[in-house]
C-alpha positions as CSV (number, residue, x, y, z in Angstrom):
1,M,120.1,36.8,114.8
2,F,123.8,36.4,113.3
3,D,125.4,34.2,110.9
4,S,129.1,32.8,111.6
5,T,130.9,35.9,109.6
6,D,128.6,38.6,112.2
7,M,125.6,39.1,109.1
8,F,122.4,39.8,110.9
9,K,120.1,37.7,109.5
10,E,117.2,38.3,111.5
11,V,114.7,38.8,114.8
12,R,114.0,35.7,117.0
13,A,111.6,35.7,119.4
14,W,111.3,33.5,122.6
15,A,108.4,32.8,124.9
16,F,109.4,30.5,128.4
17,N,106.3,28.9,130.5
18,R,106.8,31.0,133.8
19,D,105.3,28.1,136.1
20,D,108.2,25.7,134.5
21,L,110.6,28.4,135.3
22,E,109.6,28.3,138.9
23,S,109.7,24.8,139.4
24,G,112.1,23.1,137.9
25,A,110.0,21.1,135.4
26,T,110.8,20.3,132.1
27,L,110.9,24.0,130.0
28,R,107.9,24.5,128.0
29,Q,109.0,27.4,125.4
30,V,108.0,28.9,122.1
31,I,110.3,30.5,119.3
32,V,109.5,32.5,116.1
33,D,112.0,33.7,113.3
34,L,110.8,36.6,111.7
35,G,113.0,35.4,109.2
36,S,114.1,38.7,107.7
37,T,116.1,41.4,107.9
38,S,113.8,44.6,107.7
39,Y,113.1,43.8,111.2
40,S,116.0,44.3,114.6
41,S,116.4,45.0,117.9
42,L,112.9,44.1,118.8
43,L,112.3,44.5,122.4
44,P,109.3,42.9,124.4
45,S,107.2,44.4,127.1
46,N,107.8,44.7,130.0
47,L,104.7,44.4,132.8
48,R,104.9,46.4,136.1
49,G,101.5,46.7,138.2
50,T,98.2,45.6,137.3
51,S,98.4,42.6,135.2
52,P,96.7,42.7,131.7
53,P,93.4,41.2,130.7
54,S,93.3,37.3,130.8
55,G,93.8,36.0,127.0
56,R,96.2,39.1,126.3
57,E,98.6,39.4,123.9
58,N,102.3,40.3,124.5
59,F,104.0,43.1,122.9
60,F,107.0,43.7,120.9
61,V,107.8,47.0,119.8
62,G,111.1,48.0,117.4
63,E,111.8,51.1,115.4
64,S,110.5,51.0,111.8
65,Q,113.6,50.9,109.3
66,T,111.3,52.3,106.6
67,A,109.3,55.0,108.1
68,Y,108.9,57.2,110.8
69,A,107.2,54.3,113.4
70,F,107.4,52.1,115.5
71,N,107.0,48.7,114.7
72,V,104.7,46.7,117.2
73,F,104.1,43.1,117.1
74,K,101.3,40.9,119.0
75,F,102.9,37.4,120.2
76,H,100.1,34.8,121.3
77,V,101.5,31.6,123.0
78,D,100.1,28.5,123.5
79,Y,102.1,26.2,125.1
80,S,99.7,23.0,125.0
81,G,99.5,23.0,120.9
82,S,100.0,24.7,117.6
83,G,97.9,27.7,118.2
84,S,100.8,30.3,118.8
85,T,100.9,33.5,116.7
86,F,102.9,36.5,116.1
87,T,101.8,39.2,113.9
88,G,102.0,42.5,112.8
89,P,103.8,44.7,112.7
90,T,101.3,47.8,113.3
91,N,103.1,50.7,112.4
92,V,102.4,53.8,115.3
93,S,103.4,56.9,113.8
94,Q,106.8,59.5,114.8
95,T,106.8,62.9,115.2
96,T,109.7,63.1,112.3
97,Y,113.4,64.0,113.6
98,T,117.0,63.9,112.1
99,V,118.9,61.0,112.7
100,A,121.0,61.3,115.9
101,A,125.2,61.1,115.4
102,A,127.1,57.9,115.9
103,T,128.5,59.2,118.9
104,V,128.4,61.9,121.5
105,P,131.2,64.6,122.5
106,S,132.9,64.1,125.8
107,P,136.1,66.1,126.9
108,G,138.0,63.0,126.2
109,N,136.0,60.3,123.8
110,S,133.3,60.5,121.8
111,L,130.6,57.8,123.3
112,D,128.2,55.6,121.1
113,S,124.6,57.1,120.7
114,L,122.8,53.5,119.9
115,R,121.2,55.8,117.8
116,E,117.8,55.2,116.6
117,R,117.2,51.8,118.0
118,L,115.1,51.7,121.5
119,M,116.3,51.9,124.4
120,M,115.5,49.7,127.6
121,Q,112.7,49.4,128.0
122,A,109.0,49.0,126.2
123,Q,107.0,49.2,129.5
124,Y,103.4,47.9,129.6
125,R,101.1,49.4,132.0
126,N,97.6,48.6,132.6
127,I,95.8,51.9,135.0
128,G,92.1,52.2,134.8
129,G,91.5,49.4,132.0
130,T,93.5,51.2,129.6
131,E,96.8,49.5,128.5
132,S,99.9,51.8,127.2
133,L,103.7,51.0,126.1
134,W,106.1,54.1,126.7
135,V,108.9,53.7,124.9
136,N,111.7,56.0,124.2
137,H,114.8,56.1,121.5
138,T,117.9,58.4,120.7
139,V,117.7,61.1,118.0
140,R,119.0,64.8,117.0
141,T,117.2,67.8,118.2
142,P,116.0,69.8,115.7
143,S,118.3,69.0,112.9
144,S,120.9,70.8,113.9
145,G,121.1,70.3,117.6
146,P,122.2,67.8,120.3
147,T,121.1,64.7,120.7
148,G,118.1,63.7,122.2
149,I,115.5,61.9,123.2
150,Q,111.8,60.9,121.8
151,W,109.8,59.1,123.7
152,A,105.8,58.0,123.0
153,Q,102.9,56.4,125.1
154,I,101.4,53.9,123.1
155,N,97.8,52.7,123.8
156,V,97.3,49.1,122.8
157,T,93.5,49.2,125.3
158,T,92.2,45.7,124.3
159,G,94.6,44.9,122.5
160,T,93.9,47.2,120.6
161,I,97.5,49.1,118.1
162,V,96.3,52.7,118.4
163,T,98.7,54.0,114.8
164,I,98.8,58.0,116.6
165,P,100.5,57.6,120.0
166,V,98.6,58.9,123.0
167,Q,101.2,61.5,123.7
168,Q,104.7,61.6,122.3
169,Q,107.9,64.4,122.4
170,I,111.6,65.0,121.2
171,F,112.7,66.4,124.7
172,G,115.9,67.4,124.9
173,N,118.9,70.7,124.3
174,L,116.8,72.4,127.4
175,G,117.4,76.2,127.4
176,S,119.8,76.0,124.2
177,D,122.8,74.7,126.2
178,G,124.0,72.4,123.8
179,V,124.1,69.3,126.2
180,H,123.7,65.9,124.4
181,R,121.1,63.8,126.0
182,W,121.2,60.1,125.1
183,M,120.9,56.4,126.8
184,G,117.2,57.2,128.2
185,S,115.2,54.4,130.0
186,L,111.9,55.0,131.4
187,A,109.5,53.6,134.1
188,V,106.0,54.4,135.1
189,D,104.8,54.2,138.3
190,K,100.9,52.9,139.5
191,D,99.5,56.1,139.0
192,G,100.7,57.2,135.4
193,N,103.3,59.2,136.5
194,M,106.7,58.9,134.4
195,A,110.3,58.9,134.8
196,L,113.2,59.0,132.2
197,G,116.7,58.5,133.1
198,Y,119.8,59.4,130.7
199,S,123.1,60.8,130.1
200,A,124.4,64.5,129.5
201,S,127.6,65.4,128.4
202,S,129.0,67.9,125.9
203,A,132.4,68.3,124.2
204,S,133.1,70.5,127.5
205,L,130.8,68.6,130.1
206,N,132.0,64.9,131.6
207,P,129.0,62.6,131.7
208,D,126.7,63.5,133.7
209,I,123.5,61.0,135.0
210,R,120.4,62.8,135.1
211,Y,116.6,62.3,135.0
212,T,113.2,64.2,134.4
213,G,109.4,63.2,134.1
214,R,105.8,64.0,134.4
215,L,102.7,63.8,137.0
216,A,99.8,61.9,135.1
217,T,97.7,65.3,135.0
218,D,100.7,67.4,133.1
219,P,100.1,68.2,129.9
220,L,100.4,65.5,127.3
221,N,103.4,65.8,125.1
222,T,105.6,67.1,128.2
223,L,108.2,66.5,130.6
224,P,107.5,69.4,133.2
225,Q,109.0,68.1,136.2
226,G,112.7,69.5,136.2
227,E,116.0,67.8,135.4
228,N,117.7,66.5,138.5
229,T,120.9,64.9,138.6
230,L,122.2,61.6,140.8
231,L,125.7,62.7,140.7
232,T,125.0,65.9,143.0
233,G,129.0,67.0,144.9
234,V,130.4,63.9,142.5
235,T,133.6,64.8,140.9
236,R,133.5,63.3,137.3
237,G,135.4,62.1,135.2
238,T,135.1,60.2,131.5
239,Q,136.0,58.1,129.0
240,L,139.6,58.0,127.6
241,G,141.6,55.6,126.3
242,T,141.6,52.8,123.8
243,C,140.1,49.4,124.0
244,G,142.7,47.6,121.8
245,S,143.5,48.7,118.9
246,G,140.6,51.2,118.5
247,T,139.2,54.4,120.7
248,C,137.0,53.1,123.6
249,I,133.5,54.3,122.7
250,R,131.2,52.2,124.3
251,W,128.7,53.2,126.9
252,G,125.6,52.6,129.5
253,D,124.5,50.2,127.0
254,Y,122.9,48.8,130.7
255,S,121.2,51.7,131.8
256,A,118.1,50.6,133.2
257,M,114.6,52.8,134.9
258,T,112.6,50.7,137.2
259,I,109.6,50.7,139.5
260,D,110.0,49.4,143.0
261,P,107.5,47.0,144.5
262,D,105.8,49.6,146.5
263,G,104.4,51.2,143.0
264,C,105.9,54.6,143.5
265,T,110.0,54.4,143.7
266,F,111.8,54.6,141.0
267,W,115.3,53.2,140.9
268,Y,117.5,54.1,138.0
269,T,121.3,52.8,137.1
270,T,124.1,53.8,134.4
271,E,128.0,54.3,134.1
272,Y,129.7,57.7,134.9
273,Y,133.2,58.2,135.6
274,E,134.9,59.2,139.0
275,T,138.2,59.9,136.8
276,T,138.8,60.7,133.6
277,G,140.5,57.0,131.7
278,L,138.7,53.4,131.8
279,D,138.2,52.3,135.1
280,W,134.0,53.4,135.4
281,Q,131.6,53.2,137.7
282,T,127.8,52.3,138.1
283,R,125.1,54.3,140.5
284,I,122.5,53.0,140.9
285,G,119.8,55.9,143.1
286,S,116.2,56.1,144.0
287,F,113.0,58.8,143.7
288,Q,110.0,59.1,143.8
289,F,106.7,61.9,142.7
290,A,105.3,63.3,146.1
291,E,102.2,62.6,144.8
292,C,102.7,58.9,144.4
293,T,101.8,57.0,147.9
294,A,103.3,54.3,148.4
295,V,101.7,50.6,149.0
296,T,103.3,48.1,151.2
297,P,104.2,45.2,149.3
298,T,103.3,42.3,150.4
299,N,105.6,39.6,151.8
300,T,105.8,36.0,152.2
301,P,105.9,34.8,155.7
302,T,108.6,32.9,157.0
303,N,107.0,29.9,158.9
304,T,109.0,29.6,162.1
305,P,108.1,26.3,164.1
306,T,106.7,26.6,167.4
307,N,107.3,24.6,170.4
308,T,103.8,23.6,172.9
309,P,105.6,22.2,176.0
310,T,104.1,18.9,176.9
311,N,105.6,16.4,179.4
312,T,106.3,15.2,175.5
313,P,108.0,18.3,173.7
314,T,106.4,19.1,170.4
315,N,106.9,21.3,167.9
316,T,103.9,22.8,166.2
317,P,104.9,23.8,162.3
318,T,103.1,26.7,160.4
319,N,102.4,25.6,157.1
320,T,104.7,27.0,154.6
321,P,102.4,28.9,152.0
322,T,103.8,28.5,148.5
323,N,103.6,30.8,145.8
324,T,101.1,30.9,142.6
325,P,102.6,32.7,139.8
326,T,100.7,34.8,137.8
327,N,101.1,34.4,133.8
328,T,102.0,37.0,131.7
329,P,99.9,36.5,128.7
330,T,101.9,36.8,125.6
331,N,101.2,38.0,121.9
332,T,101.1,36.8,118.3
333,P,103.8,35.9,115.8
334,T,104.3,36.1,111.8
335,G,106.9,34.1,111.2
336,T,108.3,30.2,111.5
337,L,106.9,28.5,114.6
338,T,108.7,26.2,116.7
339,T,108.1,24.7,119.8
340,P,110.6,22.6,121.6
341,T,111.0,19.4,123.4
342,N,113.0,18.0,125.6
343,T,115.1,21.3,126.4
344,P,116.6,20.5,129.5
345,T,116.5,23.5,132.2
346,N,118.2,24.8,135.2
347,T,116.9,24.7,138.5
348,P,117.0,28.1,139.1
349,T,118.7,29.2,142.6
350,S,117.6,32.5,145.1
351,T,118.9,35.7,144.3
352,P,119.6,37.5,148.0
353,T,117.8,40.9,148.2
354,R,119.5,43.4,150.4
355,T,117.4,45.9,152.6
356,P,118.1,49.2,151.8
357,T,118.6,52.2,154.4
358,N,118.0,55.9,154.0
359,T,122.3,56.3,154.6
360,P,124.0,55.6,151.1
361,T,126.7,53.0,151.1
362,S,128.8,52.3,149.0
363,V,130.6,48.4,148.3
364,V,133.5,48.3,146.4
365,L,133.7,45.8,143.5
366,P,136.4,44.8,140.8
367,A,136.3,47.9,138.5
368,Y,133.5,49.6,139.6
369,K,131.5,50.6,142.3
370,I,127.9,50.3,143.4
371,Y,126.1,52.9,145.3
372,V,123.0,52.0,147.4
373,P,120.9,53.5,147.7
374,L,120.7,57.4,147.0
375,I,117.5,58.4,147.6
376,I,116.2,61.9,146.9
377,K,113.1,63.2,146.6
């Protein structure tokens, strides 16, 4: 939260009731103000796959400003009364590192590194009863090396935040190649295999979109599955030009890796340039580990009324099943708790979905191009 002079004041956490959002009912929500500038850029944990045990708090994770540590908070939400809590932080240790430079070089403009702050997303996974948070942020690889990515798996089984990570690594400078790797985003499939996507650039290398990963059975603290690119055969440029009175440095803020409902397919998207200038593109690609066997998502059937011919035709409609949303458990805050009332809500409209094919197609929109899907296995 910032004041009218753009001065940072505090972090605010929000919880919204899922049932209300989906039904269009008056929205119940809980707000927490941390009331301190000591914490910033907290990420809420993002659920994929098996739900947490009933009653499990939600987790928020941030980068400590005073120690080599991840700040982990718990947010317990009580929509029915005054029992909401926000507690923490618990500090989870990091391997010490050198802070990355503010920008990353390219053959054109230097590009924003968004150093230190946690990057999308704080991935929650519950696999066989073991609960984990997976996080990453941008650091330097060793003290004089190029920008790289520190990632970690944090054990939060039974709601207990273990203060030493299950595993962590400072990844980058592969083979001492001098390439900067940053703007990371990670996800974890149903078997516990992890994929990490990121941008890669140097003074002589136009920005590339790359990814790597690990199997659940690989040695801890490693990403040994090799580095790949989503831009095979694509001629690349870089960002070059000014934005208003200054040089454009913003880069890939909305880089995102996520997992498909089939439990195995990773989808990754971020920014790139086909030609040097200020006309950027977005790439969307998918891939999976051969060791993961995809599951077929269960579709909600669309009911088609069937006619039963008689002397007087009558329609026998099929009942329309309704979805019973599952609430994502949430956690406990220290700070000022507010439960707003009479908050107007919008009735959400359905977002149409695409049926992907194995043939890459392109959709040209103003200022950017989207490719969907690019299948890499």
